[in-house]
Each structure stands twice: as C-alpha cells, then as structure tokens.
N, C-alpha and C positions, 0 to 999 in steps of 0.2 A: 320338378319344382313345386313348392307348397306355398300357397297363398293364404294368409290370416285375413279375416274380415271382421270387424267390429259391428254386429248387428246381422240378424238374421231374417231379414224380411225379403220382399220380393226383389228388391234390387240387389240384394246379395245372391239370391236364388239366380238371377238372369246374368249376374256376373259369372257365376260358376257354370252355367250353361254355355257362355260364351267361351269360357276358357278350357273346357273339357276336351273339345277337339284340338287344342294346342298341346294337350298332354299335361294339363296343369291339374294339380289337387288343390283342394280347398278345405279351410277348417274355419269354423264360424264361433264367435262368442255372442250369446244372446241370453238374457234372463228367462225366456220361455223355452219350454221343452217342446212346443208346437211350433216354433220358428220354421217357417217353410223353406228356408234356405237348407235346413237339414235333409231335405230330398235329394241335394245334389252335392253334399259334402259332410264331413265330420262335424257335428254339432256340440260344443261343450256349453252346457247350461251353467250360468255363473251370475251372480250379483254384480252389476255394473260398478256400484259404490262401494262394494266390500267384497272384491273377487277373491276365491279361494284356490283357484285353479289357473292362475295367470301364467306360472311358468309352464304347465302342460300345454296351455295353449299356444305360447310363444314358441316352445322347443322346436328347433328345425325349421322355422319358418324363413322363407328367402325375403319376404317382404310382407308387410301388413297395410290394409288400407280400411276403410269405414265407409258405410253404406248408408249413413244418415249424419247430420250435423249436431245432434244432439248428444252424441257421445260424451260422458263427462270428461272435462279436461284432464283431471288427475288421472283417470284410466289411461287415456291416450299417452300422456307424459311416461307412465309406467311401462306400457308398450314400447314405446320409443327408445327406452333404456336397454330393451332386451332384443329388438330387431329394427331394420329400416320401416317407419311408418311413412305412407306417402298417401295423400299429398303434405301431410305434415300438421304441426301444432298450431301455426300462426293462421292458417287458413280457417282452422276449426274455430280457434278464439274468436276471430274477426266475424265468422258467419253465426256464431251462437248469440252474438248481441248485436241487435238492430242498430244501436248507437256506435259501436265500434265498427260496423260495417259501413254505415253511412258516413261516418268520419273518413273512412279510408277512401270512398268514392270522391269525396271533397278533397281530401290531400292529392289525389290523383287527376284533378281537374274534370271528373266524370259527373255530369249534371244530376242531381236528384231533387226530388221534392223537398220544399222547404221543411226543416224539422228542428225539434226543441226536445231535451230531455225533461222529466218530470219524475220526482220521487217523494212528492207529498201532495196533499189536496190542493194546498197554497201554490206550490209550483207547477201543478197541472193546470190551474187556471190562469196563471202568467203565461205558460206555454201556449195555451189555447189562445190566449188574447195575441199573442206574438205571431202566431202562424195564419191565424184567421178562421172564418167560418165558411164553408163546413171543413172538418179536418177529421182526421183518422188517429185514434189513440190506441197504442199496441203496448203490450208487455215486450220489453227489451230482449227476454229470453223465451224460448220454449214454445212460441206460438208457431203453429203451422195450419195449412188448410184452413184458413179462416178463423181459427181459434185464437183467443187471447187478443182481440180487438173490437173497437166500438166506434161507431161514427158520432161525432159531436156536430150538431146543427146550429145550437143556440146555448147561450150560457146556463140555462138550467139543466142541460144535459149532463154538465160536468161532474157534479157530485154522484149521480147514479152510475157514470162512466168508471169513476174511481173506485166505488165500492164494488161494482162488478169485476173488475180487473184484479181487486185485491182478494178475491176468494181462493183459498188455499194458501195464501201467503202468511208467514209468521206475523203475529202482532207486533213485535218489536223490529221486525225487518221487512217492510212493505215492498211490494213487487215493483222494481224500477221500471218506468215507462218511457215511450218515446212518443211525441206528438208529430204527425206528419200532415202536410197541407193535402188537401183532397184534390186529386189530379183528374181533370176532365181530359180523358184520353179517346183517341179514335179506336185504338185496338192494343191488345197485349200481344208482346213479342218475346221471344227467348232466343239466346245466342249461346251455343254450346261449342266448346273448343277442348282439345286436349293438347297437353305440353310434356314431352318426354323429359327424362333424367338428362338427355342430349342437348336439350333445348328446343328440338325439333317441334314445330306447332302446326296443328291442323285444326281447321273450323268448318262446322257443319252450316248448311243453308239455315237461314233465319226460320224460325217456326212462329206461326202466328196461332194463338191460344185461346180459347173460350173457357172461362170459369163461371161456374154458379155455386153459390154457397161458399165460396172461398176455396173450391175444389176445381181442380183442371178437369174439363169434360171432354174438349176435342181439340186436336192440333192439326195444322195444316202445314206441310213443309213440300216446297220452299213456300215461305209466306208470299201471298199474291200481293202485287203491286208495290214491288219495292224498288226503289230507285238505287242506281249505284251509288249515290252519296249515302244514302240510308245505310247500305251494306257496310260501307267503307268505315262510317262512324261506330256501327255496331262491332265491326272487327277491331277497331281502334281501340275502343274501351276494354273489351275483353282481354286484348293483348297486353294492355297496360296493367291489368290486374294480374295476369300469368306472369309477367315480367317482375312485377314489385314484389310479387310473393315467392319468387323462384318456385313457381308452381310446377307439380308434378302429378298428373292425372287429368280427369276430365272436370272441368269447370262450368257451371251454367249461370248465366245473368239473366233475371226475368226485367223486362224493359216495358215502359209505356211509351206508345208512339203519339206525341201529342203534336199540335199545329206549330208549336215552337221547337220541335225536335224530339230526340229520344231523351228520356229519363230513367235511371237505374232505379229499380224498385228493391230487389235484393240479389244475392248471389248463393248458390248451392256448390259446395266444394265436393261434388260426387256426380254420378250418373243421375239424370233427371228424367222425371216423368214425360216431359215435352219432347225427350228423345227416344222415346220407345219405338216409334216408327222406323228407326234406323236398323232395328233387328231385321226386318224383313225388306226394307227399300233402300237402304244406303248400301255401298260397296264395301264398308266397313261398319260394324254397329258401334255405338258409343262404348258399350260394355266391352267389347273386345279392343277398342282404342285404349279404353282405361287401363286394362291389363299390360297391353303393349308398353304404355307410358311408363306405369310404375316399375316394370322390368328393364327400361331402357331399350325395348325392341323397337324397329322401325315402325313408325305410325302408319296406318293405311288410309287409303283415299276415303273422302266424305261426302261425295256428291251422291245424289239419288241415281239409283241403278238406271242405265238407259237413258238418263236425261228426263226421267219422268216425274211424277208428282205422287205424293203420299199422304195418308191421314191416318190418326190414331183417335179412337173412341175409347175412353175410360169406361169400364163397367163398375158401378159403386153401389155398394148396398145389397145387391142381388145380381142375377143374371140367369138368363134362360140356360135349359141344358146344353153342354157343350156340342151335342149331336145336332141341335137346332141351329147353333150358331155355324157350324161346319157347313151348313146347307146354304149358307149365304154366300153367292158368288164373288170370288177373288178376296174373301176374307181370309186372313191369317188369325187364327185364335190363341190368345196366351191366357191360360188359367192358373192362378197362382196357387191353388190349393188351399184357400183360406176359408173358414167357415164366414158366411155372409152375415152383416149387421149393417145397421144403418150407418152411412158415412164412410165405409171401409171399402177400400180398392181391392176388388176382387179379382180382376183381370182387365185385360185390354184387347181390342181388336185393331189389327193394321190393315190398310188398305192401299193400294197403289193402281195408278192408271198413266197412260202415256201422256194425256193432256190434263190441265187443271179443269177444264169443263167436265171431262169424263169421272175425274176424281170427286168434284163436288156432288155430281149426280150420284155417284156411287155411295159417298158418305150421306147424302140424304136418304137414300134408298135403304142403307144399312141401319141408320137410326130409327128409320120406322119398323124395319124388320126384328130388331130386338127389343121392340116397345120401349123407346127411350122414356116416355113418360113414367114408367115404372122403375126401370134399370138405372136411370141416370139420378132418380131422386136420391138425395143424401138423407 
C-alpha cells in the first residue's frame, strides 16, 4: 500500500519511519528539493499553489494525509478529488483559521479564552477594549511557534501591534486578526487522540509541555499531578471534536490548565511535537496509530510501556554531534537531517524511566549534558 503525504518535513519523515515496518510505501509532495521526508520515501517537488505534478503524486495512492495544517485548502481539495484524504478538508479548514477554530470550540461547549475578531485598526481597538488588558493579538492564519502574534498591555500598544502584524499583507487586503484574553495558567498541557475510519478511538496520556519563545522545549508524559476529573475533561473535549468532525487520524488539542479548569488553546489535525515521546516510550507511537487510523486498521494501545514515565527534549537551532548525544544514558536520539539555523527544530531526544522522580532527574541531567543554554535557544 502507498500513502501520500502533503508536506515533506520531519513529521512526514517520522510517519514513513513508523510505516515502513508495516510494509507501507510513502510518496511526499513538498516545494523543497531538500525536504527531509525524502530520506524515507519518494519526494515529488512541486509548487503547492500551482502544482504541475499533482496527477503523478496521486496516481495509485491508497490514501493521502497531511503533515502540517497550512497546506493550501485548494490543493487539499484537488487531492481529495483524486484519492481519499484523511483527516479531510473540514479539520484543515478549521485549524487554518484561529477564529473558525475557536468558534468550533465554542459551538461544542469547549471552554476557551475570550476572543474577538479584528480586520482593521478601528476594530482591533474595539476588540481589545472588549477582551481587556493584557491580551494577545494574533493573525488568524499562518502563525506558528510564536510567530504572528503580539501582547497588548495598554492602549498605546494597539497601533504598533496592528502595523507589525500587517507586515507582508496586501495593502488592499489587510491580515485578519483575532484578539484573545491573556490566560494566567498554571501549566500547558496537550491531549492527543487517534480515531479510525471505523470510529475506534484511543487517547494518549496527557502531556505537560514547556515553551520558550513560542516553541515547545520539553514534554513530560504522563503529565504529573493530574486528577481523574482533569483527565476526564480532557478526554471529553477531544472526543467531542473527533466525533463532530467525523475525524480520521491523530488529533492534538493544546490546553491551558487554569485555576478555573481547562481552556482549549488550539488544535492540530496531525501528529504533534508533544507526542514525539511515543516513538520510544508508548506501546504504539502516535505516528503508527495515525497510519492505522487512516487505513482503517485496528488502533494500538497508547499507554507508556511498562507503566513508566517519559520525557522529550526538542533540539532547536543547533545540536551537539550525534555521537555525543548517544553517550547520554537512556537517551533515544532522533536527528532530522536538517541544516541547523536559529529557531529550527533539528531533532529531539526521548527519555524514559520507571518512576516520575527518575524521569525528572534524567531530564535535568540530559538538559545539562546537551548544553541546553546553547542548544535550546531559538
């Protein structure tokens, strides 16, 4: 069987690595001839906005998926006309626009930070006044890893935020924005689930995530100090999204844990950075379960192997030589084959231990060993 993947980054590469032992073949569509997924399957280099080789890409595919949510919707539609596309168009459409995404959450009764749309300086001023200070203003589309957003703490910040977020937008078509209330959270969590074509659903342990500069730095799984009620609420909200979208594949929802309960920040209709620990520490990785889901195969168990505890460290911007990382006790090293540059995810390290205390000690020692002050800087 042959799987098509829109996008050729590290997520596509890891999908292929998970699928090759199952006898699957992979074909990737990406604008870059250097796309790292090409290491694990056939790479077709093409313009996403004006593809010339779409028929060749889709020919003979059993199913197609996408590895990032900013795939042009028109491209996804054209692929869906030629072969099954999973998760599908609606999750892609919703996740590409923060306003549509937050509106979906609200429609399903999923708590979110207060939000208002804005498409002019005047409406931005009104939206900020309605949401209150401080608040975060974001572009509705294309922002990721902390890009395309600004914090507004007082009225004087509004004009500068408007100007900054309009950079690159057409003069006659300003970038649409969304204003969100600033959330005073105790920690950031994410919940990852997979739903098959048959409706079978599995959910991974909650992740606790640490970000800096808008980029994920570390993940702990299972998240410490989680009550049964907190887990139930996280499971209920992601299940409602899966069912409402008739979703097929892996879905991730990023959450704020606040004194008043969980708030949904955003969703990602794909395998997710905070689930990379599953490659080495879960009985079935998120990547393999995504493939099983889109093919209609039985989904695998999602618990941490042996009832243990896992951690993941992102390598960003640079990294020590692989041989040095391999000298770290109990470390599983994943290097993406990308040229290092500031802010770029070049790899990750997975850790696992029998107890949370041992895991945390191992994480601390590993961060010191890889010289986190240099490696983790964006």
